[in-house]
C-alpha positions in Angstrom: 25.1 215.8 -201.8 24.9 218.4 -205.0 24.6 221.5 -203.7 24.7 223.5 -207.0 21.4 222.1 -207.7 19.3 225.1 -208.6 15.5 225.0 -208.7 15.7 225.7 -212.6 17.7 222.6 -212.8 15.9 220.1 -210.8 12.6 221.4 -212.3 14.7 220.3 -215.8 15.3 217.0 -214.2 12.0 216.4 -213.5 10.8 217.1 -217.1 13.3 214.7 -218.6 14.2 212.1 -216.3 12.5 208.5 -216.2 13.9 207.4 -212.9 16.7 205.4 -214.9 19.0 203.9 -211.9 16.4 205.0 -209.2 15.1 202.0 -206.8 11.9 202.5 -205.0 10.8 200.4 -202.5 7.0 200.2 -202.3 5.8 199.4 -198.6 2.5 198.4 -198.9 0.0 195.4 -199.6 2.3 193.4 -202.6 2.1 194.6 -206.1 0.5 192.2 -209.1 3.3 192.4 -211.1 1.7 191.1 -213.8 -1.1 193.2 -214.4 -1.1 194.8 -217.8 -0.9 198.2 -216.6 2.4 197.8 -215.4 4.2 196.9 -218.6 5.9 193.9 -217.7 7.2 195.3 -214.5 9.7 193.3 -213.2 10.3 193.6 -209.4 14.0 194.1 -207.8 12.4 192.5 -204.6 8.9 190.8 -203.9 9.0 190.3 -200.2 6.3 189.3 -197.7 7.2 190.4 -194.0 5.2 187.7 -191.9 4.6 186.6 -188.2 5.9 183.1 -187.6 5.2 182.8 -184.2 6.6 184.9 -181.9 9.4 186.1 -184.3 8.6 188.1 -188.1 9.9 186.2 -191.4 10.3 187.4 -195.2 9.5 185.2 -197.3 8.7 185.4 -201.2 5.9 187.6 -202.0 5.1 185.9 -205.6 3.6 189.0 -207.1 0.8 188.8 -204.9 -1.6 192.1 -203.8 -3.7 190.9 -201.3 -5.7 194.2 -201.3 -5.4 196.1 -204.7 -3.5 199.3 -202.9 0.0 198.4 -203.6 -0.5 197.7 -207.2 -2.7 201.0 -207.6 0.7 202.7 -205.7 3.2 200.8 -208.0 0.9 201.7 -211.4 1.1 205.7 -210.5 5.1 205.1 -209.8 5.7 203.2 -213.1 3.4 206.1 -215.3 6.0 208.6 -213.9 9.2 207.4 -213.6 8.8 204.5 -216.0 12.5 203.4 -215.7 12.7 203.4 -212.2 13.1 200.0 -210.4 10.6 199.0 -207.8 10.7 196.5 -205.0 7.7 195.0 -203.5 7.6 194.9 -199.7 4.5 193.5 -198.5 3.6 194.9 -195.0 -0.2 195.5 -195.0 -3.2 192.9 -194.7 -5.8 192.3 -196.5 -7.9 194.9 -194.8 -4.7 197.1 -195.3 -4.2 196.9 -191.4 -0.5 196.1 -190.1 1.2 196.2 -187.0 4.2 198.4 -186.5 6.6 195.6 -185.9 5.7 194.5 -189.6 6.2 197.9 -191.5 9.5 198.6 -189.2 11.0 195.3 -190.5 10.0 195.9 -194.1 11.4 199.7 -194.1 14.6 198.2 -192.8 14.6 195.7 -195.5 14.4 198.5 -198.0 17.1 200.3 -196.2 19.4 197.3 -195.9 18.8 196.3 -199.5 20.2 200.2 -201.1 16.7 201.5 -201.7 17.0 205.3 -202.9 13.0 206.1 -202.1 10.4 204.5 -199.5 7.0 204.7 -200.8 4.9 204.8 -197.9 1.4 205.2 -198.5 0.3 204.0 -194.9 0.4 205.7 -191.3 0.0 204.5 -187.7 -1.7 207.2 -185.5 -0.8 205.6 -182.3 1.2 207.6 -179.8 3.0 205.0 -178.1 4.9 203.8 -181.3 6.0 206.9 -182.3 9.7 206.6 -181.2 9.6 203.1 -183.2 8.6 204.8 -186.6 11.3 207.4 -185.5 14.1 205.1 -185.5 14.1 203.7 -189.1 13.0 207.0 -190.6 15.8 208.5 -189.1 18.3 205.4 -190.0 16.9 206.1 -193.7 17.7 210.0 -193.2 21.2 209.1 -192.2 21.8 206.9 -195.0 20.5 209.5 -197.5 17.3 207.5 -198.1 14.1 209.5 -199.0 10.8 208.7 -197.7 7.7 209.6 -199.3 4.7 209.1 -197.2 0.9 209.7 -197.2 -1.1 211.6 -194.5 -4.0 210.9 -193.0 -7.2 211.3 -195.5 -9.9 213.0 -193.3 -8.0 215.2 -191.4 -4.5 216.0 -192.7 -3.7 217.7 -188.8 -4.3 214.6 -187.3 -0.7 213.4 -186.0 0.4 209.6 -188.2 4.1 208.5 -188.9 5.6 208.4 -190.7 3.9 211.2 -192.1 4.7 213.7 -189.4 8.4 213.7 -189.2 10.0 216.9 -190.9 12.7 214.7 -192.6 9.6 213.2 -194.6 8.2 214.3 -197.7 4.4 213.9 -196.8 2.0 214.3 -199.2 -2.1 215.2 -199.3 -4.5 214.8 -202.2 -5.3 217.7 -204.4 -8.4 218.2 -206.5 -6.5 218.6 -210.0 -6.4 216.9 -213.4 -2.6 217.8 -213.7 -0.2 214.5 -213.0 2.5 216.5 -212.9 1.9 219.4 -210.8 3.3 219.7 -207.0 1.4 221.9 -204.8 2.9 223.4 -201.4 1.1 225.0 -198.1 3.4 226.3 -195.3 2.7 225.8 -191.6 2.0 222.1 -191.5 3.9 219.0 -191.1 1.7 217.8 -194.3 3.1 220.5 -196.9 2.5 219.0 -200.3 -0.1 217.9 -202.0 -0.4 216.3 -205.7 -3.1 214.7 -207.6 -5.0 212.0 -205.9 -9.0 212.8 -206.6 -10.4 210.6 -208.9 -7.2 208.7 -210.3 -7.6 205.6 -212.6 -5.3 203.0 -211.2 -4.6 199.1 -212.1 -6.3 197.0 -209.4 -6.7 193.2 -208.3 -7.1 190.6 -211.3 -5.7 193.0 -214.1 -8.5 194.9 -213.6 -8.4 199.2 -212.9 -10.5 201.2 -210.4 -11.3 204.9 -209.9 -10.0 205.9 -206.7 -9.3 208.7 -204.0 -6.7 209.5 -201.5 -3.4 210.4 -200.1 -2.0 207.2 -201.0 -2.4 207.7 -204.8 -0.9 211.5 -204.3 2.2 209.9 -202.6 3.4 207.9 -205.3 3.3 210.6 -207.8 5.6 212.8 -205.9 7.5 209.5 -205.5 7.8 209.3 -209.1 8.7 213.0 -209.5 11.8 212.5 -207.2 12.9 209.3 -208.9 12.8 211.3 -212.0 15.2 214.5 -210.4 17.5 211.6 -208.8 17.8 210.0 -211.9 19.3 213.3 -213.5 20.8 214.9 -210.4 22.2 211.9 -208.5 23.1 212.2 -204.7 20.7 214.6 -203.5 20.1 214.8 -199.7 16.7 214.2 -198.4 16.8 217.7 -196.9 18.4 219.2 -200.3 14.8 217.5 -202.2 12.5 218.5 -199.4 13.8 222.4 -200.1 13.8 222.1 -204.0 10.2 220.6 -203.9 9.3 223.9 -201.9 10.8 225.9 -204.7 9.2 223.9 -207.5 5.7 223.5 -205.9 2.9 226.0 -206.9 0.5 227.4 -204.0 -2.2 225.1 -202.7 -5.7 226.6 -202.9 -8.6 225.7 -201.0 -10.6 224.7 -204.3 -8.1 221.8 -204.4 -9.4 220.0 -201.2 -11.9 217.5 -201.3 -15.1 218.4 -199.2 -14.7 215.6 -196.9 -10.9 216.7 -195.9 -9.9 219.7 -193.4 
């Protein structure tokens, strides 16, 4: 751990960093890697986790996004940290649903393959599954792997996982035009917010789409984290979170969309 890193040094790292040498796993609906907005992105891994009878199997993802969501997430990361390496772990289905076992296997594969950051623009609110999410989030923390997650879009206080684990950097959407700003609200497990309202993103078939949601705020913070790690490696998840606390601006009521609490 680089305990000498100050908030000022971290801020400078985010400003000048481009994500070089940092591997980001996108646990999502797949990534359309040939999308023109992704600038010739070559995926480090392109894996789809599927059910094969009573077993799970990892198969080639074939640069296929079955919804559009993962491509949008990758586009935001690419715009924020253009030199970061991105791997696609398809764990969400055509309606963005998924089984906990599939998400768990995708996370396990990403941790095993040495990714530095897991972007999880997804969540599960089933209380009976909390310990299954805790298993892989704890495994990531022990190995120094950062987890960035989105929260529930309609009520950020409603428990979801992995968002509601304290070792996770959890991000809500903020109504702002500033791509590079991070906001902080103490007293909640969903502590951070970034631009996520009316964001133009790449979508299926080479198209673009205007979207709103915490799913599109989380990858912006993932990209900022990648920029910091590219300049100052080996920062632990806990240290990174503390630095973000210090760097973030106050999260004010006017940044919250009307349909969210």
